[in-house]
C-alpha positions in Angstrom: -3.7 -1.6 -5.2 -3.2 1.8 -6.7 -4.7 3.4 -9.8 -3.8 6.8 -11.4 -5.8 9.1 -13.5 -6.5 12.7 -14.5 -9.5 15.0 -13.8 -10.0 17.0 -17.0 -11.4 20.5 -17.4 -15.0 19.1 -17.5 -14.5 17.4 -14.1 -14.4 14.0 -15.7 -12.1 11.3 -14.5 -9.8 9.7 -17.1 -7.9 6.7 -15.8 -4.5 5.8 -17.0 -3.9 2.3 -18.4 -2.9 -0.1 -15.7 0.2 -2.3 -15.8 0.1 -5.8 -17.0 1.8 -7.4 -14.0 1.7 -7.3 -10.2 5.0 -6.8 -8.4 6.0 -8.8 -5.5 7.4 -6.5 -2.8 10.5 -7.3 -0.7 9.5 -7.5 3.0 11.9 -6.6 5.7 11.6 -6.7 9.5 14.2 -4.3 10.9 11.9 -2.4 13.3 13.3 -1.4 16.6 10.6 -2.0 19.2 10.0 0.1 22.3 9.5 -2.2 25.3 7.0 0.1 27.1 4.7 0.6 24.2 4.9 -3.0 23.1 4.0 -4.2 26.6 1.1 -1.7 26.6 -0.2 -3.0 23.3 -0.2 -6.6 24.5 -2.3 -5.5 27.5 -4.8 -3.8 25.0 -5.0 -7.1 23.2 -5.8 -9.0 26.4 -2.6 -11.1 26.5 -2.0 -12.8 29.8 0.5 -10.9 32.0 1.8 -14.2 33.3 3.1 -14.8 29.8 4.1 -11.2 29.0 6.4 -10.7 32.0 8.8 -13.6 31.5 9.1 -12.9 27.8 9.6 -9.2 28.2 11.9 -9.3 31.3 14.9 -10.5 29.3 14.6 -7.7 26.8 16.2 -4.2 26.9 14.1 -1.0 26.6 14.8 -1.2 22.8 14.9 -4.5 21.1 14.7 -6.0 17.6 12.6 -8.8 16.1 15.3 -11.5 16.5 15.8 -10.7 20.2 12.1 -11.0 20.9 11.9 -14.4 19.1 14.9 -15.7 21.1 13.1 -14.7 24.4 9.9 -16.4 23.2 11.7 -19.6 22.3 13.5 -19.6 25.7 10.1 -19.2 27.4 8.7 -22.2 25.4 11.8 -24.3 26.2 11.4 -23.7 29.9 7.7 -24.3 30.0 6.4 -27.5 28.5 2.8 -28.8 28.2 1.3 -25.3 28.0 -2.4 -24.8 28.3 -4.2 -23.7 25.1 -4.8 -20.2 26.5 -1.1 -19.7 27.3 -0.2 -21.0 23.8 -2.5 -18.4 22.3 -0.9 -15.6 24.4 2.5 -16.7 23.0 1.2 -16.6 19.5 -0.3 -13.1 20.1 3.1 -11.8 21.2 4.7 -13.0 17.9 1.7 -11.7 15.9 2.2 -8.3 17.3 5.9 -8.3 16.5 5.1 -9.6 12.9 2.7 -6.6 12.4 5.7 -4.3 12.2 7.4 -4.5 8.8 8.6 -2.6 5.7 7.9 -3.4 2.1 9.9 -2.2 -0.9 8.8 -2.2 -4.5 11.1 -2.1 -7.5 11.8 1.3 -9.0 11.0 0.1 -12.5 7.3 -0.8 -11.6 4.3 1.2 -12.6 2.2 2.4 -9.5 -0.7 0.2 -10.6 1.6 -2.9 -10.4 2.4 -2.2 -6.7 -0.1 -4.1 -4.6 0.1 -4.3 -0.8 -0.9 -7.9 0.1 -1.5 -9.2 3.7 1.9 -10.0 5.1 1.6 -10.5 8.9 -0.6 -13.1 10.7 -2.8 -10.3 12.1 -4.0 -9.4 8.6 -4.2 -12.9 7.0 -7.9 -12.4 6.3 -7.6 -9.0 4.8 -6.3 -5.4 4.7 -9.5 -3.4 4.9 -10.6 0.2 4.4 -7.3 2.0 3.9 -7.8 5.7 4.4 -4.9 7.6 2.7 -4.1 11.2 3.4 -1.5 13.6 2.2 -0.1 15.0 5.5 1.8 18.3 5.7 3.8 18.8 8.8 4.5 22.2 10.4 7.8 22.5 8.6 6.2 21.8 5.2 7.4 18.3 4.8 4.9 15.9 3.2 4.2 12.3 4.1 1.4 10.0 3.0 -0.3 8.1 5.8 -3.0 5.5 5.7 -4.9 3.9 8.5 -6.4 0.5 7.9 -7.9 -2.5 9.7 -5.8 -5.7 9.7 -8.3 -8.6 10.0 -7.3 -12.1 11.2 -10.7 -13.6 10.9 -11.5 -12.9 14.6 -10.5 -9.4 15.5 -9.3 -6.2 13.8 -6.0 -4.5 14.6 -5.7 -0.9 13.6 -2.5 -0.2 11.7 -0.7 2.7 9.9 1.0 2.8 6.5 3.7 5.4 6.0 5.3 6.3 2.7 6.9 9.3 1.0 7.3 7.9 -2.5 4.9 4.9 -2.9 7.8 2.6 -3.4 8.7 2.0 0.2 5.9 1.5 2.8 6.4 1.2 6.5 3.7 -0.7 8.3 3.1 -0.6 12.1 0.2 -1.0 14.6 -1.5 1.9 16.3 -1.8 2.1 20.1 -4.1 3.6 22.7 -7.8 3.9 23.6 -8.5 5.9 20.5 -7.6 3.0 18.2 -10.1 0.5 19.5 -12.6 -0.8 17.0 -12.4 0.5 13.4 -12.9 3.7 11.4 -9.7 5.7 12.0 -9.1 8.8 9.8 -6.1 11.1 10.2 -6.4 14.9 9.7 -4.1 16.3 7.0 -2.2 18.6 9.3 -1.6 19.1 13.0 -4.1 21.2 15.0 -2.6 23.4 17.7 0.6 21.4 17.5 -0.9 17.9 17.8 -1.9 15.2 15.4 -5.7 14.7 15.2 -7.6 11.6 14.3 -11.3 10.6 14.0 -12.4 7.2 15.2 -15.5 5.1 16.3 -14.4 3.3 19.4 -17.8 2.1 20.5 -19.0 1.0 17.1 -21.8 3.6 17.1 -20.6 7.2 17.4 -17.8 9.4 16.1 -14.8 10.3 18.3 -11.7 12.5 18.0 -8.3 12.1 19.7 -5.2 14.3 19.7 -1.6 13.1 20.2 2.0 14.2 20.1 2.9 10.8 18.8 1.2 9.6 15.6 1.4 6.0 16.8 -0.3 6.4 20.2 -3.8 7.8 20.6 -5.1 8.3 24.2 -8.3 9.9 25.6 -10.8 9.9 22.6 -13.7 12.4 22.9 -17.1 11.8 21.5 -18.2 14.4 19.0 -21.1 12.9 17.1 -23.9 10.5 17.8 -26.5 9.1 15.4 -29.2 11.8 14.9 -31.3 11.1 11.8 -33.1 7.9 10.8 -30.7 7.1 8.0 -27.8 6.9 10.5 -29.6 5.7 13.6 -27.6 2.4 14.0 -24.2 4.0 13.6 -22.3 6.9 12.2 -18.7 7.1 11.1 -16.2 8.9 8.8 -15.4 8.1 5.2 -11.8 9.3 5.1 -9.6 12.2 6.2 -11.3 15.5 6.9 -10.9 18.2 4.2 -10.0 21.7 5.1 -12.3 24.4 3.8 -12.9 28.1 4.6 -15.9 27.1 6.7 -14.4 24.3 8.6 -13.3 20.7 8.3 -15.5 18.9 5.8 -16.0 15.2 6.8 -17.8 12.8 4.5 -19.6 10.4 6.8 -21.4 7.1 6.5 -24.6 6.2 8.3 -26.3 2.9 8.8 -30.0 2.9 9.0 -33.0 0.6 8.5 -32.3 -2.8 6.8 -28.6 -1.9 7.5 -28.5 0.4 4.5 -25.2 2.3 4.3 -25.6 5.9 3.0 -23.1 8.8 2.7 -23.6 12.1 4.5 -21.5 15.2 5.3 -20.4 17.0 8.5 -18.6 20.3 9.2 -16.3 20.6 12.2 -14.7 23.7 13.6 -11.3 24.4 12.1 -9.6 25.4 15.4 -11.5 23.0 17.6 -12.8 20.0 15.7 -14.5 18.6 18.8 -17.2 21.1 17.9 -19.7 20.1 15.2 -20.9 23.1 13.2 -23.5 21.2 11.3 -24.4 18.1 9.3 -26.7 17.1 6.5 -30.2 16.2 7.5 -30.6 13.9 4.5 -28.1 11.6 2.9 -25.7 12.8 0.3 -25.8 9.5 -1.5 -27.8 6.3 -1.0 -27.4 3.0 -2.9 -29.7 2.8 -6.0 -31.3 -0.3 -7.4 -28.2 -1.4 -9.3 -25.9 -0.7 -6.4 -27.8 -2.7 -3.7 -26.9 -6.1 -4.9 -23.5 -7.5 -4.1 -21.2 -9.4 -1.6 -22.3 -7.0 1.1 -25.7 -5.7 -0.1 -27.3 -2.3 0.3 -24.1 -0.4 0.8 -22.3 2.7 -0.5 -19.0 3.4 1.2 -16.0 5.6 0.8 -12.5 5.9 2.3 -11.5 9.4 1.0 -12.4 12.3 -1.2 -10.8 15.4 -2.7 -11.8 18.9 -3.8 -10.9 20.0 -7.3 -12.0 23.2 -9.0 -14.7 23.7 -6.3 -16.1 20.3 -6.8 -16.0 17.5 -4.2 -15.1 14.2 -5.8 -15.9 11.1 -3.9 -14.9 7.6 -5.0 -17.1 5.0 -3.4 -17.6 1.3 -3.3 -21.0 -0.3 -4.0 -21.9 -3.4 -2.1 -18.3 -4.7 -2.2 -18.9 -5.5 -5.8 -17.8 -2.5 -7.8 -16.9 1.2 -7.5 -18.1 4.5 -8.7 -17.6 8.3 -8.3 -19.9 11.1 -7.4 -19.3 14.9 -7.5 -21.0 17.8 -5.8 -20.4 21.5 -5.8 -18.5 22.4 -2.6 -20.2 25.8 -2.0 -23.7 24.3 -2.4 -22.8 21.5 0.0 -21.3 23.8 2.6 -24.4 26.1 2.4 -26.7 23.1 2.9 -24.8 22.0 6.0 -24.7 25.5 7.4 -28.4 26.0 6.8 -29.1 22.8 8.7 
């Protein structure tokens, strides 16, 4: 769900009135699948090769959704009384294919009326933690990307949203070792000719991966481990890094005692973001008494922030119950990080 607003001259957020209706998007499945990458993703998901091979063998190097379904149905027709584990593998093949789709909203809708609902089986229990970023390519072309976790009630599949106009959204899964677990955040531009993305593949520490292909993320490198008491269980990002004169500013979250989620800040080198310049010793934001109670208690969490008039503006969720905003002077924040 999207909401628009204006930041006034005093740094205050003024939200525009939301629409009265929710638009139902048209869903299409016209994706052309690459056999090699599709096969590799099935391996990542732990699908039995004895099921993968007969289904994939009849497909060409490039195939469409209907061709895959035909191959699956032929496999089922030729193999009766399948064991439960084999049936599950067949379902996973279809689930992966279903996770590629495009949605289209009517041109006469207000942006607040455009809601991206779960569509594929892999996200039937939720679309979580979408981290949007305005990405500028080397040729100046702008695209909006968002990474998110598709949750089916058992496991999370990392996926990518692509849009240029917020009317048409292409949805597809992400591949590679760098996409395991959750917490993916794309940098807003390429670094030395490659896409760059933060992740947390082990559920504890922060990693970075580089790629020529925005859909495939190999060889993640660890760049941060929990260091201070407020982040000693795990550390992760809170959205796309922001470019500043001093380095890449990354708002982080840390999990400490009593599983309290707090926000922090890290600075990474502009040319080599595998290098940490510094991080805050103390949290930038912790849940106060009113923010501790909720569906997921004791949590403040963010999926993105912006800089406006030298102020960092961070929207954040509080205990999965409400949302708020915080602001902090960028220069003071950078100085604090550098002094640490």
